[in-house]
N, C-alpha and C positions, 0 to 999 in steps of 0.2 A: 549383326543378331536380330535378325526379326518376327515380328509375332502377329498371332490375327483372335480378336475375339471371339465368341460365337455368346450370345441374349441365348437364351434357352427357357420358352413358355412361352402357350398359344392367349396368353391374355396380355402379350407382350405386341402380338400377330392386328388380334384383331385390337388392339386398340385402348383396350381397358383397365392397365398400365400405364407409366411416360416408364418410357428406359433408359433411369441415370447410369446405370450401372457403364453403362458403355464409355456416357462419356466420361468416368470414371477412372476406367482402369486407362482408354484413347492416353488422357492424361499422364496419368502413374511412368505409365511406359514411356511420354514425348521424352519428361522427367529424366528417364535411366538413360534417352537413348537408344535407345529401343525404338525400329522402327515400326509400328501398326498401319502393316497395308490393306486391311480387309477388316470388317467387320457384319460379322452373319445374325440375323436372328430366323432361330427358327421353332415351329410349334413345339407341343408333349406329344413328335411320333419317335419311337424309336425308330426304324427304317433312314429317314428324310434326318433323324439327329448323326446315326452311325457313316451317312455319307459323305454329312459332313463335316464332322470327324474326322477321318478319313479323307478325305480336300483338304484339309485344312490342314491337316501331317503333313501336306506332300508339297508343299510347298511352303510351309514355314517351318521354323524354327518352335519359334517356344509356339505356342495352341493356348487362351483360358479360353475355359468354360463357365459360365453364371448365371444360375440357376436350376432345378429338376434332383438336391440332391435332399428332400421331403422323406417326410416316411407314408407319405397318401399312394395312392397308386395311380397318380397320373405325372405322380415323377419320374424318369423315366433316365436320367440323367446317367447312373449308379452303374446299372445295370449294363445301360447301350456301349460306353468309355469299356467296359469289359472283354466286351463282345467283339469293342472293334480293334483292340490292338492286340484279344488275346488273352490277356494277364486272369485268373482267377477269384475272386470278388473269396474273401481269407474276414476270419475275424477279431476285431481287435480289440484287445478286452481291456484295455488301457482308456479306451475314446467309448468303448460304452459304459464302462463304469462310468468315467464322466459321463452320460446323461442319464444314468437312471441316476447320482449324487443330484442330479439340475431337478427329477421329476421328483425326488424326496422332498428337497429344499423347500419348493412349490409344494408339498400334503398334495403331489395329486401320482397319482397312480399309473404307468407306466402302461402305454395303448405297445402292447405284440407288435403293430407294426415297426415303434422307434428300431427296434433290437437292430433292423435291421443296416440303421443307419452305423451300426458298429463295425462296418461294414464298407473295407476299404483291398482297390485294386489293391495285385501280387506285389512284391518291392515300393510298397508308394507310401511317401514322407505325410501324416497326416498332420493335420496347422486345426488344432485343436481350435473348439467355437465357445464363446466367452460370454454369449448374447442368447446366440437359441441351441437348439439340437443336432444339428446337422453340421460335421464336419471338414474342412478341404483336403481337400491331398495335393502335392506335387509325384509326375509322373517320373522316370526316364528311361525314352525307350531308344530304341536302335538309332544307330545314325546323328547320334547328340541329338536325337528327337526328346521337346517335353511341353508333359503333361497334364496344365493345372488346370483341376479343379474348387468350383467356387459354392459358397447355397447364392438364394440368386437375392433375400434382405439385406436391403444398402443399411442399413444398423447393425447387419453381423457381417457384411460380404468385405467392406471400407477395414477393419477395427483388424481383420485379417489380413487381408492384403500386407498394412502397414507395418505388422507386427511380424511375419513370418514370408509374404514370399517379394518385397522390398529387397529386408536384410539378401534374399538369397542372389534376386536379379542382377542388385547391383557388383556381385563375383561375378557373373558372367554376364556384364555390357562389356564389361573388359577395356573401364571408367570412360567412357566418349559420353558424354557431353550433350545434350542437345537444350537446349535451351528455345524460344520464341517470346516477343515484344509485344505488345496492339497498341498502335498510333490512331486516337481517334476521334475520326474528326465529323462536324455538321457543316450548315450550310449549303451543301455541294447533293449535288446527283453521283451517280454510282461513275455512272460515265461521265460526265465529267471530274471524276475523282482519278480516273478511268487516262483521262486524255493529257492529264497532270507527270504523270507515271509512270505509263505506261511500259516503257523499258527496262523499270525497275522489275517492273510486272512479270520481265522475264529472265531475271536472273538467276543461272543455273550454278551448285557449287553448294561453297560451305555454305553462305545466306541466299535464302529465299525470299519472294514475299509475295502475301496473299490479299489479297482485293474481300472485302468481307460485307453488303448493303442491309443495309437493319432499317423501322423504320424513321426519318431523319436524321441516321446513325450512318456514317463507313466507317467500315474500317478497312488499316490495313496489319494485316501482323505480319513482323521479321521473325526470321525462325535460322535461326547456324547452328552448325553442330561444329565441336570439335575438343581438343584434350583436354581441356582446361575451364577453366571459368572466367579465365584471365582475357585466354583466345577468342572465348563466345563472343563477352561484352564487347569486345574492341569491333569485331567486325557485326555488331548489331547498332551501334555505334554510331557506326563507317555511314553503315544503308542512314539510319535514322535522322543520320545532318543532309545527305543529298536529300530523304522526303521531305524534313521541313520548309526546305529554304525552298519546294513546290509549295509548300501550299499551306502559308502561312495566312494567320487569320481563321480557316477550316477551323483548322486546328487546337479540341479542346484541351485534350487528359490523356494519359496511357492508361494500360494495362486495367488494374482496379477502378479507375479515379470514373466518376460520374457527374457530367454534368452540372445538377445541381450545384450539389460537393465546390464544383470551379468555384462557379460563381459566387455562392455564399466565404468559401476561402475570398477572394478579392472583397467584398460588401466591407467585410473583416479588416482587412486589411489600406482599402480606401475610412475607411471606418466611416460606415456610409448605411444606412437604413433604409427596408425599404417596403412598402404596402401591393396587396393584388386587385382588383376585380375583375376578375371574369367569369363567362356569363357560358360561353356551347363545350367552355374545358371545365367550366362545374366546380371548379377542387381543385382541378389535374397539378395546375404550377401550383397552390400553395401545399397541398401534399407531397409535392415532388420536396419543394422547399425543406417540407420541416422533416424528409424522410433525413438529415442529415442532424445529426448527436449535436448537439449547440448551438444552432439557427439563433437562438431563446435574442444571442447575441444583437443581428441583425437586420430579420424578422417582424413586425410592428400589429402582422393579421391582416386578414378578408374578406374583401364582400363580394359570396354568390350572386349578383343581381343575374339572375334568370331570367325573370318581367321586368316591363319599362318600367312599372309602377318600383320597386327597389331602384330600376338607374336613376330616379326621379328621388326617391326619397330619401334611395343612404349617401348616394354619389353624387346628390345632388345638379341632375344635369339634365336641363332645359327639358321641360313637353315639347317646345317649342321643336330644339335641334330633333325629337323623336322622328314627332311627325312631317317632318319635310325631311332629312334622311332616311331612319330605319335604324330600325339597333345593327343591323350591319356595315355597318361603312365607318371610314375613316373620322370623318366629324364626331363618330356616339366612340368609333374606339378611347381618341384622344381627350373625349370629353371624363370618362369610366380613369384617365390612368388622372389626371389632375385631380379628378376627387376625391379618391384613394389617399394619394398622397396629402391633398389637407384635410382629411379626418385620421387621417390614421397622425401627422402631422410628420410625415416620414421626408428621406430625402426623394426618395425614386419610388415612380406613380404606379407599375404595369398593370396593361389590364389591353382582353381577349375578347374579341368577340367574333361571333361565324359559324357558320351550317354547317353542321355535322353531319347530317343527312342523318335517313335515306332520304328522309321528307322533307321538307322544309323548302327547299329552290327552289327556283323560279329562271328564266331567260336570263335575266337580268346579274342575278345576282344567286348563282348556280350552287350543290353540294359542292361543301370542299373549301367556296372561298371566307379566309379569316383573317381581319387586320387585328394587329398589334401596338399597343402606345404602349413609348417609355413614356412616362414626365418628372421632370428635373425643373428647377426653380431656372434654370433661366430656359428653359426648352422642350419642346415636345420631337419627338419623331416617330412619325408609324409606319409600316408595310405593313402590305398587303398580298395575300396570297392563296395560291389556286391546293390546296393538299388533294390527291387523292388516298381511295382505300374510304374502309368499310367508315362506321360512325366511331371506334375504337380504336383506329389506324390513325385519320383525321384530328378528333382529340390529343391522340398524344406527340401528333406533328406537329401540333401548332403548340405544344407547352412544351413542343422544343424548339421549337425556334422561339417563342418570349424567354426562357432562358438563354440563349444568343440572343441576342439584343440587348439583351441588358448586358452579356459576360465582354460586348465589344464594346459596348458604351463605356464597362466602365474598363477594361484594358488602354481608351484611350487614355 
C-alpha cells in the first residue's frame, strides 16, 4: 500500500503557519509500513483542491487530506471531496448532536454555519472529534481506493489519527513493518561522511541508508522493512555495524539522543564536573547543558564574559594578555577555560571565544573564527575553527564543537 498526503490551507502556502501535520502523518504511515510517496500542499481553492485529490487517487491506494473541514467560507474540503468522488453530502445526525452538545457544554449558542459540519459524504465512516467541532471521516472508493479527511489543527488531528485512523490502517497494511534508526555524527562535513559510507548510501532492497546534513551535524538514517520486528531490527543492526566501523569518533548517539545529553552521561560516568566560560556563544553552551534533567550533578556554573573587563575581573584573564593577543585568540580561550575551572573548582573548564558576525570581522580574524579551549588539572587543549553561516548558525556550530571537544576528551 502507498499513500499521499494533501495539506490544505492558503495560510500554509503563504508561510504564516508551519505545516507540522505532514511530518506527523509521514511518521505514522512509516510506522505502519505504508509508503508515503508524495506530500502536497494546496490552498483553499476548490478547483485546485479537486485536481489534487483526483490526481492523488489516480496513483495512490490511500489519500489523506488534512485541513479545510471548519465552518467558515474558506473551508472547502468537504464539498470538494463530495464533487471529486461523486458522493452526495448527507447529514449525520449523531455527529450533529455531538457538535450541538459541545456548544451547549460551553454555554455558547451554536452558529448556523456549524451545522454544515454534520454533513458527510455518502458512505463515509465518521471519526468523532473530541477536541473540536470538525469530524474526520474515511471513505472507501472504487478499485479499493481509500480517502481520509482530517481536521487541520494538530491538537484535533493527532488524537483522531491515533484513536480512529491507525487501528483501521493496521488491518490494511498487511502486517508489513517499516522502521528507521538515525545515527548522529559530528566533527565532519556531509561530504567527508559521504566519502566514508558512499557504497552504503547506494544500498537497495530491504534496508537503505540516507544522509542528512544539519548545522554542526550529519545524520545517517537506516530504514528497513520486513514481516516482523525481529527481522527489521536484524537488518538495521547489520547495516549499523558496517557504518560504525567507518565513522568511529564521529558517532555520538542515535535517534532521540542529544550531544549535550551524551556529554552529561559521560561526565556522570567519570564522576567529573564542568564549568563554562562563553563569549561569542552568549550562554548557548550552558543553556544546552542545562536542558538535560539532572545536569546539576556535574555542571557547576558558567560565566558569560562578553566584555574584556569581565574576562579579566570574572575569569582572571591578564589584561596584558588581552592587549597583546586580542579577545579572539587561542591564548585567551585557554586563559578563559582555566579561569572558569579555578573559579568554580570544577574538574573541567570549557571556553568559547570568537566572531559570530555579521560585523566585527577583519582580514586577520574573519567572521566565523572561533577558538575553543578545554582545561583540566593536567593541561589544556585548544582548537581553531572557521565556521560558515549566519550569526545563529555560527553560534550553534561553536556550541556543538565545544561539547564535542569535551566528549572526545572524556572518551579517552
